[in-house]
C-alpha positions as CSV (number, residue, x, y, z in Angstrom):
1,M,60.0,-18.0,201.7
2,I,63.3,-15.6,201.4
3,A,65.8,-18.5,201.6
4,A,68.9,-17.8,203.3
5,P,72.5,-16.2,202.3
6,P,75.0,-18.8,202.9
7,I,77.6,-18.1,205.3
8,K,81.3,-17.0,202.5
9,A,83.9,-19.3,204.3
10,S,86.0,-21.6,203.4
11,K,85.1,-25.0,202.7
12,A,87.6,-26.0,206.3
13,T,86.0,-23.1,208.7
14,Q,82.3,-24.5,206.3
15,A,82.7,-27.8,207.9
16,K,83.6,-26.2,211.6
17,L,80.6,-23.9,211.6
18,D,78.8,-26.7,210.4
19,K,79.6,-28.6,213.2
20,L,77.3,-26.1,215.4
21,G,74.7,-25.8,213.6
22,L,75.9,-22.9,211.3
23,F,74.9,-23.3,207.8
24,T,73.4,-19.6,207.2
25,T,73.5,-16.3,207.4
26,H,70.2,-16.2,209.3
27,D,72.2,-19.1,211.4
28,L,75.0,-16.7,213.0
29,L,72.5,-13.7,213.1
30,L,70.7,-16.3,215.4
31,H,74.3,-17.6,217.1
32,L,73.8,-16.0,220.0
33,P,76.8,-14.9,222.9
34,L,77.3,-17.4,226.0
35,R,78.8,-13.8,227.8
36,Y,80.4,-10.3,227.4
37,Q,83.6,-8.9,228.4
38,D,84.4,-5.2,228.6
39,E,87.6,-3.8,226.8
40,T,86.1,-0.5,226.5
41,R,87.9,0.4,229.2
42,I,91.8,0.4,229.9
43,Y,92.8,0.1,234.0
44,P,95.7,1.3,235.4
45,I,97.7,-0.8,236.6
46,A,97.8,0.4,240.1
47,H,94.4,1.3,240.1
48,A,92.5,-2.5,238.4
49,P,89.8,-3.6,240.2
50,L,91.2,-7.5,242.8
51,G,89.5,-10.3,241.3
52,Q,87.5,-9.4,238.0
53,A,88.4,-9.8,234.4
54,V,89.4,-6.0,232.9
55,L,92.4,-4.4,230.5
56,V,95.4,-2.7,231.6
57,E,97.4,-1.9,228.9
58,G,102.0,-1.1,228.8
59,E,105.3,-1.2,228.0
60,I,107.1,-5.2,228.4
61,T,109.9,-4.6,231.2
62,D,111.1,-7.6,231.4
63,T,110.5,-11.6,229.8
64,N,112.2,-14.4,231.1
65,V,111.4,-18.6,231.8
66,Q,111.8,-19.4,235.0
67,H,112.3,-23.1,236.5
68,R,111.1,-23.4,239.5
69,P,108.6,-24.9,240.3
70,R,108.0,-25.5,236.9
71,R,108.7,-24.1,233.7
72,T,106.9,-20.9,233.4
73,L,107.5,-17.8,231.1
74,V,107.0,-14.6,232.9
75,C,106.7,-11.4,231.5
76,Q,106.9,-7.8,233.4
77,V,104.9,-5.3,232.2
78,E,105.2,-1.3,233.6
79,D,102.5,1.6,232.5
80,G,103.3,4.4,234.2
81,S,101.4,4.8,237.4
82,G,102.7,0.4,238.7
83,T,104.3,-2.5,237.5
84,M,102.7,-6.1,237.2
85,T,102.9,-9.7,236.3
86,L,102.0,-11.9,233.5
87,R,102.0,-15.3,234.1
88,F,102.3,-18.6,230.6
89,L,102.3,-21.7,233.0
90,N,101.8,-23.2,229.4
91,F,103.5,-21.5,226.3
92,Y,105.6,-21.9,222.1
93,P,108.9,-20.8,222.4
94,S,107.7,-18.3,219.8
95,Q,105.8,-16.7,222.7
96,I,109.4,-15.7,224.2
97,K,110.2,-13.4,221.2
98,Q,106.4,-12.2,221.2
99,L,106.9,-10.9,224.5
100,A,109.9,-9.2,224.3
101,P,111.1,-5.8,226.3
102,G,110.7,-3.0,224.5
103,K,106.9,-3.9,223.2
104,R,104.0,-2.7,224.1
105,V,100.7,-4.7,224.9
106,R,97.5,-4.7,225.6
107,L,95.8,-7.2,228.2
108,F,92.4,-9.0,229.2
109,G,92.1,-11.2,232.8
110,E,91.5,-11.0,236.3
111,M,94.2,-9.1,238.5
112,R,95.0,-10.3,241.1
113,H,98.0,-10.4,244.7
114,G,100.3,-12.5,243.4
115,F,103.9,-13.0,245.3
116,F,105.1,-10.1,244.2
117,G,102.5,-8.0,243.5
118,M,100.5,-7.2,240.9
119,E,99.2,-10.1,238.5
120,M,97.7,-11.5,235.6
121,V,98.1,-16.1,234.4
122,H,97.6,-16.7,231.3
123,P,95.5,-14.2,230.0
124,Q,94.5,-12.8,226.8
125,Y,97.0,-10.9,225.0
126,R,97.6,-8.7,222.3
127,M,100.7,-6.4,220.5
128,V,99.4,-2.9,220.3
129,G,101.1,0.8,219.4
130,T,100.5,3.6,220.8
131,E,96.9,5.1,222.0
132,E,95.3,2.6,219.8
133,P,91.3,3.0,220.3
134,V,89.7,0.2,222.7
135,A,85.8,-1.9,222.0
136,E,83.0,0.5,221.1
137,A,80.9,-2.1,222.5
138,L,81.2,-4.9,224.9
139,T,82.7,-7.8,222.8
140,P,81.1,-10.7,222.6
141,I,82.3,-14.9,223.7
142,Y,80.1,-17.0,221.3
143,P,79.4,-20.9,221.9
144,T,82.0,-22.5,219.8
145,T,84.5,-25.7,218.6
146,A,87.9,-26.3,218.3
147,G,89.5,-25.4,215.2
148,L,87.1,-21.6,215.3
149,G,89.1,-18.7,217.1
150,Q,86.3,-15.8,218.7
151,A,86.9,-13.5,216.1
152,A,86.9,-15.1,213.4
153,L,83.5,-16.5,214.8
154,R,82.5,-12.3,215.7
155,K,84.0,-11.1,211.5
156,L,81.6,-14.2,210.3
157,I,78.5,-13.2,212.2
158,Q,79.2,-9.0,211.8
159,A,79.3,-10.0,208.2
160,A,76.4,-11.5,208.6
161,L,74.6,-8.8,210.7
162,A,75.8,-6.0,207.6
163,E,74.2,-8.4,204.6
164,C,71.7,-9.3,205.9
165,D,68.1,-8.4,205.7
166,L,67.3,-7.1,208.9
167,A,63.5,-6.2,207.5
168,D,60.6,-7.1,210.4
169,T,58.1,-9.8,209.3
170,L,55.3,-8.2,211.1
171,P,53.8,-5.8,210.1
172,N,53.8,-2.9,212.1
173,E,50.1,-3.3,212.9
174,V,51.5,-6.0,214.9
175,L,54.8,-4.7,216.8
176,H,53.2,-1.4,217.8
177,P,50.7,-2.0,219.9
178,L,52.8,-4.4,221.4
179,G,55.8,-1.0,221.7
180,L,58.5,-4.2,220.9
181,P,61.9,-2.5,219.3
182,A,62.7,-3.8,215.3
183,F,64.1,-6.8,215.2
184,A,67.1,-4.9,213.3
185,A,68.1,-3.6,216.5
186,S,67.6,-5.5,218.5
187,I,69.9,-8.4,217.0
188,A,72.5,-5.7,216.9
189,Y,72.3,-4.9,220.4
190,L,72.5,-8.4,221.7
191,H,75.9,-8.8,219.2
192,Q,77.1,-5.2,220.0
193,P,75.9,-4.0,223.7
194,P,77.3,-0.9,224.2
195,P,79.4,-0.7,227.7
196,D,76.3,0.3,229.9
197,A,74.1,-2.6,228.8
198,P,72.7,-3.8,231.9
199,L,74.6,-7.4,231.9
200,D,71.8,-9.7,234.4
201,L,69.1,-8.4,231.7
202,L,71.4,-9.6,228.4
203,A,72.2,-13.4,230.1
204,E,68.0,-13.4,230.6
205,H,67.0,-12.3,226.6
206,I,69.8,-14.7,225.4
207,N,68.9,-17.4,227.6
208,I,65.0,-16.8,226.3
209,A,67.0,-16.9,222.5
210,G,67.7,-19.9,222.9
211,D,64.8,-21.7,224.2
212,T,63.3,-20.4,221.1
213,T,66.1,-20.8,218.3
214,K,66.5,-24.6,219.5
215,H,63.2,-25.5,220.5
216,G,61.0,-23.4,218.4
217,V,57.6,-22.1,218.6
218,P,54.9,-24.5,217.6
219,P,52.7,-24.3,215.9
220,H,53.8,-20.3,214.2
221,S,55.0,-20.7,211.0
222,A,58.1,-19.3,210.8
223,D,56.8,-15.8,209.0
224,T,53.6,-15.4,211.6
225,A,55.7,-15.9,215.0
226,P,55.3,-13.9,218.0
227,R,58.3,-11.9,218.5
228,Y,59.8,-12.8,222.5
229,P,61.3,-10.0,225.6
230,C,63.9,-11.0,224.2
231,C,63.1,-9.0,220.8
232,L,63.7,-11.9,218.8
233,R,62.0,-13.9,216.4
234,P,62.0,-17.2,214.3
235,V,64.1,-15.4,210.5
236,R,62.8,-16.6,207.3
237,N,64.3,-19.6,206.1
């Protein structure tokens, strides 16, 4: 049996990972996303589709705190095609300085029509420079716990993908007749699907894989368990 390498994390981070049942790098490999966000395309504000989560980017032109009907941080963002409003109903004083006029911000959230035009309420955001590249793959959103952010969890999982031996544990004479892709390609696809990946099929495969890793597949051992439509099988530990 091949021992699963331990996770390289601080004691505080490992304590949070323990709550998720993540003790080794193999556990990280099989910690599959709940869903995905498409952050591979930046929409012009004026042409962003309504009612769905999209990525937009622009320069902050105004920031102020409104006190009616409730205390709200309000920003105006412009990208050359149009202007939109950001609203933060709960915010820290540091965000007022962070979202100062003249800064460039990249936003991900649901675009909708507000009283004064296009707006997002509590979008995800980060400050960016000009011509900063977008993601090349869909962004996975993982099950997590308090104090363990998505960025930190994604970094750990990406490290596991790079460091773990992803060789198949079943012989080619078993895999080839079934027409199944390699485990390495399959697990990488689930953690880093391309922008045109069929999200409905991804969700189906993740559900199958989640049931498999949660309940096990008796009576097979970890070395002889068959592979599944999602192309996942138990990893040796």
